[in-house]
N, C-alpha and C positions, 0 to 999 in steps of 0.2 A: 579742629572739633570738640566743642565741651562736650562731656559725658553725661549721661541723666542715670542717678540714680533715686534708690527709692530709701526712704527713712519710714520704719513701721512699727508704730509702740502696741503695736499689739492690741485698737480700742478693743474695750467693752464695752458696746452698748447698750442701753438701756431695755434692763428686760431680756440680757442673753445672758450667757457662760463663758466663763475665763475658755472652757474648750471651745464655744461656738468661736468665739478670736483667736483662736489659735487653727481651727481648718478654716477660719476667711484668711489668714494669714499663708498659709499655707496654700491656698486656689493665689492666689493674688501674686505670689512669688513664681508662682508657675506661667500666669498671665506675663509677670514681666521677664523672664525667661523670654517667651517667644519674641515678645515684642521688642526684644534689644535693648533692654535697660544693663546697667552695667556689674551693678552692686544694692543689693539688698541690708542694711542696715536694721536691726532691733536693739532698744535702748534698755539698760540698766535702771529702774524704778522699784521702787520698795512701799508697802502702806498706798497704795492706790488703787482705789477700789474698780477704776476705767481704765489701768492699761495690767497686761495679762503676763509681761517680757520679766519679767522680775528675776527669772532665772534663767538668764540672757544666754549661757553657753549651750544648757538644754536647750529651748530654742534654735537658736541656729544647728544643730545639729539636725532634730526634724527635718527644719525648712532644708540645709540641703540634703539631705534623704530627699530630699522631693521633686529634686533638680538637679541639671546635669552640669551644668555651662555657670551661669550668675555667678557672681564671687557672695559670700554668704560673708555677715559678721555683726559687728558688734559697733555703734555708735554714742553710747560708749561704754567698755566695762571703767566703773566708778572706783579707781582704781585703791584708795584710801578704804574702800570698805576692804579691800582683800590681804592675803600676803601673795607678793609676788610670784612667788613658789607654786600655789593653787592653780593662778590663774594663768603660768606659764603651762602646767601641765593640763588642766581644760583645755586652753586652745593649742596646746602640741598634740593633744587626740584629737580632738577637732580638723586640724592640720594634716596629722596620719591618717585620716578614714577619707576626707577630701581632698587630698594632695591641689598647690593650687587655685585655691577656691576661698579661702577666710581670710577674714583682714580683723587685727582685732585696733579699736580706739579705743583713746583712754581719755576719761574725765578726772578732773579732779576733785566737785563734787560729791556732796552726798548721795546726791538722787533721791531724798526723801525728806523728810521731817527730824526735828533733834533728837527727840524720843526712837523714833525707828533707831537712827543712825547709832544709839549706843543700845539698842540690840544685836545691831548686826556689827559691832564690833566689837572683839572681846577684849582687845588692848585701848581702851579709851583715854591712854596716853596719847597714842597717837594724833599727828596732825596735818590738815592735808598739805602742809608747807614743807612735808615729805617727799611729797608729789617727785619731784624732778628725779630724786636718789632712788625711789623704789620705781621709776619707769625705765633707769641706768640696768636698774637692777634684773627688773624682766624681759628685758634686752638679752642681758649675758646670757638668762635661764633658754632661751630660746637659739643662742647659737652655737656652734660648735664647740665643744667642753675645750676645755684647758690642759695642759698637761697638773697632773695632781688635785684636780678641780675636789673638792669635797664633799659637795652638793651637787646633784644635775635634774635636772625637770623631765623625767622619762614617764611617759611622750613627752617630747617639748623639743628637747637637744637638737640640735642640727636642724629644725624643721622654719626657723627664722621665719616665721608665721610676721607678715609685717603689720610692724605699730603706724599707727595714726592718732596725731595731742588734737584731743577737742579742747574748744572755748568759746568763749562768748568774750572774753578780755584780751589785756594786753599782754598775760603771762603766759596763755596759754600760744600766741604769738612768736615770743620772744624761746618759747622753751623748745616748739619746733622748728625754730631758726637755727638752734643753738645745737638742736640733736641732729640736724638735716632728716625730717620726719617728714613728710604732707601734713598739712595742714587743715583743718574741717572747723570752721567757723556755728557757733550756732544763729546766726541773721538770722533764722526761721521767728525765734521768738523772744532775740537780744540781740538788734539789730544795731547800738545807740557806738558801740565801740566796731566796727563789720571795718571800713574804711580804713581807720585807722592799724590798727589790727594787720590786714591785709599790707598795708605799704610796711608796717615795719619787718613781720614778717619778709617779703620778700629783697628788703634793704639788707637786710642779716642774715638771712639764709647760709649755712656751712655745706659742702656736701657731705655725702656721706654716704658706706656702703651702701644704704636700701637706696638711696635717691642721689641723683646727682644737681638737678634741677627745682629750685622751689615749686610743690603743686599745690594746690589751694582748692580745697570742696567748701561749698556755702550751700548753708541751709535755706530752702525755699519754699514758700506754702502755695500750692497749686489748689486750684477748685474752678474745673473746667465743665462744663453743662453744653447742652445744646442752646438755653439764650443767658441770656444776664443775668436776666430776673431768676431762674433758676439756680442759678450757679450763687446770685447772693444769696437766694432761700438757701440752698445747700451749707454752703460756708456757715449759716446760725448756730449748727449746732458746735464746730469746732471754735466759734468767737465764746459760744456759752460757757463750755470745757475751759478756754483759758483763763475767762471773766471769772468761775467760779471757786480756779487753783487761786487766780491775787487772791479769792475772799477766803481763801480758807475753806472753801468747802470742794476739795476733789469727789471727784463720783464719776457714774460709765457715765458715757459718751450720749448726750442727750436726741433727740428726733428734733428736727429743723424747725424755728417759727418763724413766722411772719413777723417783717417789722421789727425785726429786736436790735437795732442799731438807736433809734431812738427809746430803749429801755434801758438803756447805760446811763452811767453818772456822767460827769461831766470831763473827770477824770479817768474813766476807761475808755470813755470813746477816743482819749488824748493817746493812752497805751497801745490802743487798736490802731491806731492810724501810726503811728513805729512801723509797727510791722509788717503795714500794709505795701509800706518800702522795701520789702523784699517776699513780694506777695503777686501773682497773677488771674485774675477773678472774672470770669466772664466764655466767654462762646470762644472757640476755636481760634477765628481770626484775633481776638482782641488778647489772648491769652499767649498767643503765639507773638503777638507785638511787643506786648508788657516782658517775657521772658529774654527775648531779643535785647530790649534797654536796657535790664540786669545785665545783660552779659557785656556789653558794649561798656558798661555804666565799671563795673570790678575787674573783666578779664577773669570771669572764674574757669579754672580747669574743668571742675567739676560740680553740676547741681544735684546735690541731694534732695529731694523731693517729697514733703508732706504732702498727703492730699487728704483731709480727717473729715469724710461723712457717716452720717447713722446708719444711710443704705447703702449695703455692700456691693451691687453692681452699679450705682451711681459712681461709686469710690473708684470699680474699677475702667469705668465709664473715663475718669478725668484724669487715671494714668494711660489710658491708653490713648485719649488726646494729645498728652505729654509725649507719647510717643511719638506721635506724628510729628509732633512740630520738630521733633529731634532731630529726625532725620529730614528733614528741611531749611534748618537751620546752618549757614554759611561759615564753614571753618575761617577760625579763627587764634587759634593755641596752638600751643605749643606739642610735636606729638606725644602720645599718654607713651609713660614708663611701665614697663612690666612690676616694676614695685609698690608698684603707686594701682 
């Protein structure tokens, strides 16, 4: 059975505050736990007026404290921004407080613009090409200490926090396969290499202590409502945000508007048409069919669902519809593993 999870960017809607956003994330995860979602991830982004999850590990602690069983994690931590030891200590602390509930997804992008990236990184000589070495170093800090090991992460050592590799290209697929880690592909906003990445990951996967068989999670946009007309209208908020980001004008999540599709340029319409292949928009019956077709096409072990809406209650409704669909879908994939 394909698992359903949530990617929450803790969106700051126009006219609201980061505090409002984080309280909405808390409300969302509590509902998600009751509805049967497997995990709830937040992502590291910086210098973005519409995203409140920049201090990702702090947000994870806030959400984990408000819940009891759902897995909480990072989707992801942009590892080039940090020393691996620091991340090991942060997530080792989280795993100590909330055992068997913390995930650590790792990405190699900066999660921001170039100027902010320089402000984040104290060592400007570091390169994103160091990412594989940093992943292995981080992994070693989370394992049991070796004899005569001079540096240990406390908390962290021995927690074995499950690592995931995130990516939107073939690089992440190759690395996840080589290290025997679960792979999360950002198909919800960058689907171009999705199928090639899936095939490469599965073909080259090497079993590891954490994972014996390949396990792939795919990002998926969901906008479910009582009618297809309402769903298209509500979706215009996330589309505006996506286009504004591509125009170099990121900001708070705007309210929905009518007929947004006809207000974009041809190139912008083409860009949005690509992500529509990894999206479901409509009423419950429509989105169930679209989700089933996507799973049949990709064989995804798990969907990481993004439902970005201006109205919090409409957003909750979208995720609730998704949860109802999850329970109706036929089983297709291999049994889940505890490490994933």
